N, C-alpha and C positions, 0 to 999 in steps of 0.2 A: 669178460665184462658182464656184470649182472645188471639186468634192466628190470625195474619194478613194473608191476602191472599198471600202475598209474602212468608211468613214463611211456609205456607201450601204447596205451590208449591215447594219451595226449599227443604223442609224436605222429601217430597215424591219423588222428583227427585233424591235426594241423595240415598234414599233407593233403588230405582229401579236401579240406576247406580251400587251400591255395589253388588246387587244381580246379575246384568248382568255381572259384573267383575268376580264373583264367578263362574258363568256358563261358561264364556270364559276360565277361568283358568282350569276348569274341562275338557273342550273340548280339550285344548292344552295338558293336562296331559294324557288324554285318547288316543289322536292321537299319542303322543310320546311314550306312554306306560311307562312313568316315573313319579315317585313321586317328585323327585328333579330335576329340570331343571336348575335353577339358584341358586346361593348362597343364595338369598333372601328367597327361599322356605324353606331351613333348613341349616343354616350356618355350624353347627357341622357336619351334615351328608355330606355336600358338601366337607369339608376338608378331611374327611375320604375317600370319593369316589375318590378324587384327588390322595391321597396317594396310594390307591389300583390300580388305573390306571397306576401310575408310576411303581408299582411293576409288573403289567401285561406286561408293555412295556419292562421292564428289562428281565422278564422271556421269552418273545417272542424273544428278542435278543439272549438270551442263547440258545434257541431252534434253532434259525438260525445258530448260531455258531456250535451247535452239528451236524446239518445236513452237514455243510461244513466240519467239522472234520471227521465225519464218512465217507464221500466221499473220502477224502485224505487217511485216514487210510486203507480203503478197497482197494484202489489202491495199497498201499504199501503191504498189506497182500497178495493180489493176486500175486504180483511180487515175494514175498518171497516164496510162495507156489510153484510157477513155478521154482524158483531157487532150492528149495529142490528136486523137480522132476528131474531137470537136474543133480544134484549131485548123485542121486540114479542111474541114467542111466550111468553117468561117472564111478562110482565105478563098476557097472556091466560090463562095457566094459573092465576095467582093470582086473577084475577077469577072464573074457574070454581070455584076452590077455596073461595071464600067463600059459595057457594050453599048454602042450607039443605037442598037436595035431595041433597047429597053425604053419603054415610056415610064412615066412616073408610077403608074399602077404596078408595073412589073417590079420596079425598084422597091416599092412599098411592100410587096409580097416577099421580096428577099429580106427586107428589113424585119418583117414579122418573124421569119424563120431565124434570123440572127438574134432577135430578142429571146426566142425559145432556147437557142444555143447558149445565150448568156445565162439564162436560168439553169440550164443543165451544167454549165461550168461552175456556177456558184454552188450547186448541189454537190458536185465532185469535190470542190474545195472544202466542203463541210462533211466529208466522208467520215463514217464511224466504223470501228472494227467490231469483232464479234462480241466484245464486252460492252459496247456502247460508247467507247471513248472516241473523241474526235482526233483523227490521226495527224491533222495539220494545225493543231492548236498549241504546239509546244507542250508546256506543262499544264496548260489550261485545257483539260480534257472533258470537262463536264458541260461546257456551254459552246454553242457554235462559234467558231473563230472568225467567220466572215459575216458581216451584217450589211445588207443593202440599205442605202439611205433613200430619202424621198426623191432626190435628184438622180437616182440610179447609180450613184457612185457607191463603192464598196469600201467599208472600213475593216481593218484587221484588228480584232480585240484579243487575240491570243498573245503569247509571249515568244521569245526567241529560244526557249529551252528545247533541247533535243534529248529524248530518252535513250539511254544506253542499257544494254543487257550483257551480262557476263556469259560468254559462250566457251570459254577456255581459260586456262591459267594465264592471267595477264592479257586476255583478249576480250575486247568489248565490240559489240556491233550496234550501230544506231538503228532504232526501230521506228523512228519518226523524223520528220523534217518540219521546222517551223514554217507555217504557211506564208509568213512574210517573205522568207527567202525564195519560196517557190513561185508565188503568184504576184507579189507586190514589189519585187525588185528585179525588173527586167531591164536589161541594158537599153538605153536610148540608141536607136539605130544610127543616129547622126553622131553621137559622141557625148560630150559634156554640156551641150547647149541645144535648146529646142528652137527651131526657126519659125517665125511668123512672117507672112508676106503681105506687103502693101503694094499693089500693082496700079500703075497709072492707067485709068480707064480710057484715056485718049488713044491708047494703042490697042488694036483688036487682036494682036497676036496671042495665041493660046500658050504656045511653048515659051515659057519664061525661065529665068535663072532659078536654079534650085540648089540648095545646100546639100551636099552629099556627105560632108564630114566637117565637124567642128569640135576640136579637142584641145584640152589644156596639155601642152607638151613640155612646159617648163613651169613647175609649181613655184619656183622661187621668183619668177618674173610676174606671175599672175597675182595681182593684188586688187581685190574688189574695192571699188571706190564708192559704191552705193548699194542699197538694198531695195529692189533687186538689182543685181549688177548686169544690166542689159547692155548690149552693144548694137548699134545701128549701122547697117551697111547700105550706103546710098549710091545710086548709079546716075550719072549725068554725062552728056556728051562733052568731050573736051574740045578746045579750039581746033585741034588737029582733025576733028571729025571722028576720032576713036571714042569708044565707050570708056568712061573713066569710073573709078570706084574710090569711095572714101569711107572710112570707118571712124565712128565717134563712140565714146564711152557713155555711161549713164549720166555724166555731168555735162555732156556735150563737147568734151575735149577731144580733138582729133588725135587718134592713135595710129592711123594708117592713111596715107603714107607719112613718113617722117617729114615734119616741117623743115624747110619752107614750102615743100611741095604740097599742093592742096588736093591733087588727084593722082591716081596711078592708073596706068592702062590696064583695063580688064582683059584677061586672057582666060577663056573657059578651060577649066580643069587644073589651072595653076593654083598653088597654095598661097593664101594671104596670111601673113604672120603678123601678130600684134599682141602686146601685153602677155606674152607667154602662151598665146592661143594660135592654133593653126587651123584655118578654115579653107575648105575646098568647095568651089561653086562651079556647076556645069550649066550648059545651055546659054541662051542669049537673053540678057536683061534688056529692058527698054528704058528710054529716058524717063526719069522720075520714079522708077521702081525703087523699093527699099525692102530690106530684110532686117527684122529684129531678132537678135539672138538672146535668149533668156537661159540662165543656168538651169540645167536639168539633165543629170547624167542617167537617171533611171525613170522608168514609167511602170505601170502595173497592167496586168492582163485585162482587167475590167474597164479601165480607162480607154485602152485601145479598142475594145469591143464597142464601147459607147461612142467613140469617135467614128467607128465604122457604121454604126446604126444611124448616127446623125448625118453622115455623108450620104447614105442611101436615101434618107428622108428628104434631103435638100434637092431642089429642082436643078436641072441642067441650066447652066448659064451660057453666056456668049462672051467672046472677047476676054477681057481681063478677069471677069468673074469666073469663067470656065477655066482660065489659066490657073487661078488660085485654087479652084476645086481639084484640078489635076495635080498641083503641087501637094495638096493635103493628101490626096489619094496615094501618091508615091510614098509619102512618109508612113501612112497607115499600113501599106503592104510591107514596107521595110520593118516596121515594128512587129508585125505578125511573124515575119521571118525570125526576128530575135526571140519571140515567144516560143516558136517551134524549136529553136536551138536550145533555149532554156529548158523546156520540157524534156527534150532528148537527153540533155546532160544530166538532169535529175534522174531520169530512168536508168541511165548508165550507172550512176552511183548506186541506185537501188539494186540493180543487177549485180554489181560488185559485192554488195552486202549479202545477197542470196548465195553467191558463190562462196563467200567466206563462211557462212553458216554450213553450207554443204561440205566444204573441206574440213571444217572443224568436227562435224558429225562423223565423217569417215575416219578422221584421226582418233576420235574417242572410241569408235567401234574397234579399230585395230588395237588401240591401247588396252581396251577392256579384254579383248581376246588374249592378249599377251599376259596380262596379270591374272586372268582367270586360269590360264594354263599353269602359271606358277602356283596359284592357290590350290589348284587341283592336285598338283604333284606333292604339295605339303599336307593337304587335308584329306583328300579323297582316298578311299580304300581300294587296293588291288583285290577284287573280289575272288579271283581264282586262288591267289595265295592265301587270302583270309579264310576261305572255305576249307582249303587243304589244312591250314593250321588248326582250324576249328575241329576237324575230324581227328587230327592227332591228339588234340587236347581232350576230346571226348573219349577217345580210346584209352588215354592215360588215366582219366578220371575213373572210367569203368574198371580198368585193371586194378587201380588202387582200392576201389570199393570192394571188388571181388576178393583180392588178396587179404584185405583186412577182415572181411567177413569170414573167410576160411580160417585165418590164423587165430582170430579171437575165440573161435569155438573149440580149438584144440585144448586137450588136458592130458596129463600123465595117466589118468585113469583109463584113457582110451587104449593105452598100450599095456595095461596089466591083465 
């Protein structure tokens, strides 16, 4: 087979260029540390690598969201812990205030501290996060959600929105609670009605009847007849000498006991049922005492604290007056217990959210390690194998260059 000089040069030049290209590709791969740099290197692997990088970017965004969420939730949890501490101190002050050893100046001192605790709790309700947003304002994050009025009552001016953050695929975590739910909707310790007592001053006994429970147990039977739909419970001695009880509605219509009876025997601790309502009264009423039940299933933290401050500011009484004070005291303490339960439940919910973010973060870390391993197997270079291949390619290139250099200088004249 005859090979022209031009073919000879072209064939060897192409061979050297191809080997030089292989060497150059190996140099780029080794310097980058990657097996797949462009889609042309391995189109199937390149698509898989692109999908993995998209998953990693999404996982990184979730981790960023988790960091943001944990920061906001931690601020809220810290505020609620401080609020719990405030309420423990407030209750302790009230327990101290009911001691017979205290004179009015001592109770005023306790009331002064209670007012300071009121301001502290109001400040906690208006807590802001690191970005300056109010955490208990719902979606209204730019203005304080709780505003104290001239009469020391507190209004909530936020909304009921709850901010959510995506921390995983289909997983959201709440990063705030509307302050209305936390501070303004505390369960009434008695139930669905708030009792007010009118005691007959002719009797000096301090321990009088007190409502421990008054709840609507049958919504179908409970039909309000007026606004407000108050009920009055009256006590009077029956001809038999026993204490009798009668209940009338807001229109003065007797609803307990059922007519034609006009009185029922009062038994401490027994339930009195009327109009779908069940009421439990303890201790001993006196002739002429009465209790008014007004609909109120919820109270708020600040109203309870104001009631406590007013109670401490009021002077000790005697007889029926002191009896009424002690009845009010019992309800204030019970409402404080409900506040503590409320705060504890809110903290438990916040703790569950922190656990969720922690578990999601760990899940993302594990998932990222898994897909990173897959990406590495597809994209990263085996350096030992790559360097070995590079050395072989370099030797091959050098051999081709040497052979071509030697052959191209040969001529028949060298052998004549």
